[in-house]
C-alpha positions as CSV (number, residue, x, y, z in Angstrom):
1,M,297.6,279.7,225.4
2,T,295.5,282.8,226.6
3,D,292.2,282.6,228.2
4,K,290.6,284.0,224.7
5,K,292.4,281.5,222.6
6,I,291.1,278.8,224.7
7,R,287.5,280.4,224.9
8,N,287.7,280.4,221.0
9,K,288.9,276.7,220.9
10,L,286.1,275.8,223.4
11,V,283.4,277.6,221.3
12,A,284.6,276.0,218.0
13,Q,284.5,272.4,219.5
14,V,281.0,273.0,221.1
15,K,279.7,274.0,217.5
16,K,281.6,271.1,216.0
17,L,279.8,268.9,218.6
18,A,276.4,270.4,217.7
19,E,276.9,269.9,214.2
20,L,277.7,266.5,214.6
21,K,275.0,265.7,216.7
22,T,272.6,267.2,214.3
23,K,274.1,264.9,211.5
24,I,273.7,261.5,213.7
25,Q,270.1,262.7,214.3
26,T,269.4,263.1,210.7
27,A,271.3,259.8,209.8
28,E,269.3,258.2,212.3
29,E,266.0,259.4,211.0
30,D,267.1,258.5,207.7
31,L,268.1,254.8,208.5
32,G,264.4,254.8,210.2
33,R,262.8,255.4,207.1
34,L,264.9,253.3,204.7
35,T,264.4,250.5,207.3
36,T,260.8,250.9,206.9
37,V,260.8,251.1,203.0
38,E,263.2,247.8,203.5
39,A,260.6,245.9,205.4
40,Y,257.7,247.1,202.9
41,L,259.6,245.8,200.1
42,E,260.8,242.6,201.9
43,Q,257.7,241.5,203.5
44,D,254.9,242.9,201.8
45,L,255.4,244.3,198.1
46,I,257.7,241.7,196.5
47,P,256.1,238.8,197.9
48,E,253.1,239.7,196.7
49,L,254.0,240.4,193.4
50,M,256.0,237.3,193.3
51,A,252.9,235.2,194.4
52,E,250.9,236.7,191.8
53,L,253.3,235.6,188.9
54,D,253.4,232.4,191.2
55,M,257.2,232.4,191.2
56,Q,259.6,231.2,193.9
57,E,262.7,233.0,192.6
58,V,263.7,235.7,190.4
59,K,266.9,236.8,188.8
60,T,267.9,240.3,187.9
61,G,271.6,241.0,187.1
62,D,273.8,240.2,190.0
63,V,270.5,240.2,192.2
64,K,268.6,237.0,193.2
65,V,265.3,237.0,195.5
66,T,264.1,233.9,196.7
67,L,260.5,233.6,198.4
68,A,261.0,232.5,202.0
69,K,259.0,232.3,204.9
70,K,259.7,234.2,208.5
71,V,258.3,232.2,211.3
72,T,257.2,234.1,214.3
73,A,256.0,232.0,217.7
74,S,254.9,232.7,221.0
75,I,253.2,231.1,223.9
76,T,250.3,233.2,225.6
77,E,250.5,233.6,229.4
78,K,247.2,231.4,229.4
79,N,248.8,228.7,227.5
80,K,252.5,228.8,229.5
81,E,252.0,226.0,232.1
82,V,250.3,223.4,229.4
83,A,253.3,224.4,227.0
84,F,256.0,223.8,229.5
85,V,254.5,220.4,230.3
86,W,254.1,219.4,226.5
87,F,257.6,220.5,226.2
88,D,258.8,218.1,229.1
89,E,256.9,215.3,228.3
90,N,258.0,215.5,224.7
91,G,261.6,215.8,225.0
92,E,261.9,219.3,224.6
93,G,262.3,220.7,227.7
94,G,265.9,221.8,227.5
95,M,264.6,224.9,225.9
96,V,262.8,226.3,228.7
97,R,264.4,228.8,230.7
98,R,263.9,228.0,234.4
99,Q,264.5,230.9,236.8
100,I,264.4,231.3,240.6
101,V,263.4,234.7,241.7
102,V,263.7,236.1,245.1
103,A,262.5,239.4,246.0
104,F,263.7,241.2,249.2
105,D,262.7,244.6,250.4
106,R,265.2,247.1,250.9
107,D,265.8,246.7,254.8
108,Q,266.1,242.9,254.0
109,E,269.9,243.1,252.9
110,N,271.0,240.7,255.8
111,M,268.3,238.0,254.4
112,A,269.6,238.6,250.9
113,H,273.1,237.8,251.8
114,A,272.1,234.7,253.9
115,L,270.4,233.3,250.9
116,A,273.3,234.1,248.9
117,A,275.4,232.1,251.5
118,R,272.9,229.2,251.8
119,L,271.3,228.6,248.2
120,G,269.7,225.3,249.3
121,Q,267.2,226.9,251.9
122,T,263.6,227.6,251.0
123,Y,262.2,231.2,251.8
124,E,258.6,232.0,251.3
125,N,259.1,234.6,249.2
126,V,261.0,232.5,246.1
127,K,259.2,232.6,243.0
128,T,260.0,230.1,240.0
129,D,259.3,231.2,236.5
130,C,259.7,229.6,233.1
131,S,260.1,230.9,229.8
132,V,261.4,230.0,226.2
133,H,263.2,232.9,224.4
134,N,261.2,234.1,221.3
135,G,264.3,233.2,218.9
136,T,264.4,229.9,220.4
137,L,261.0,228.9,220.0
138,A,260.6,230.2,216.3
139,A,263.6,228.3,215.6
140,W,261.9,225.0,217.3
141,V,258.6,225.6,215.3
142,R,260.6,226.1,211.9
143,R,262.4,222.9,212.4
144,R,259.0,220.9,213.4
145,L,257.2,222.4,210.3
146,K,260.3,221.4,208.1
147,E,260.4,217.9,209.6
148,G,256.5,217.5,209.0
149,K,255.6,217.5,213.0
150,K,252.8,219.2,214.2
151,I,252.8,222.2,216.5
152,P,250.8,221.8,219.8
153,P,247.9,224.1,220.1
154,C,249.4,225.9,223.1
155,V,252.1,227.5,220.9
156,S,251.1,230.2,218.6
157,F,252.8,230.9,215.3
158,I,252.5,232.3,212.1
159,E,254.3,232.2,208.8
160,L,254.9,235.2,206.7
161,P,256.5,235.3,203.4
162,F,259.6,237.5,202.9
163,A,261.9,238.3,200.1
164,K,265.3,236.9,200.8
165,I,267.8,238.5,198.7
166,K,271.4,237.9,197.7
167,I,273.4,240.0,195.8
168,K,276.8,238.8,193.9
169,E,279.9,240.9,194.9
């Protein structure tokens, strides 16, 4: 192939790539808009209209919409310690993820290797951290609410209505 043919092929492929990137960007923008409208219908408008009509379910053609509740939960930094103690004392400590974080400066590579070789030693820059994954915490709150159990005040949560849709295929 001649240099001119190769250049022409290169230019054509560059144009093709530029067009493809533009199409992808447009599709991503469209998806963002569609997702926003979906969230508004699912979390706001349809639940509000169903509540006004005192309906828990609506069927139309092959579509069935049920009013459900979405639970989100969190533990504030202020309540972290109290929450983890409560979980441990009430048999729920298994959902707490515990981490040990050791920070080393750039010039402490030998120390890092030494710690890796002897995990049992204690270093003064060892920091422990505990957390509960948001999804795990929300599932735990949903389960307790379903069972009629109280949620400790150290755990914040909110129940939001949403339209759960099923489409028959």
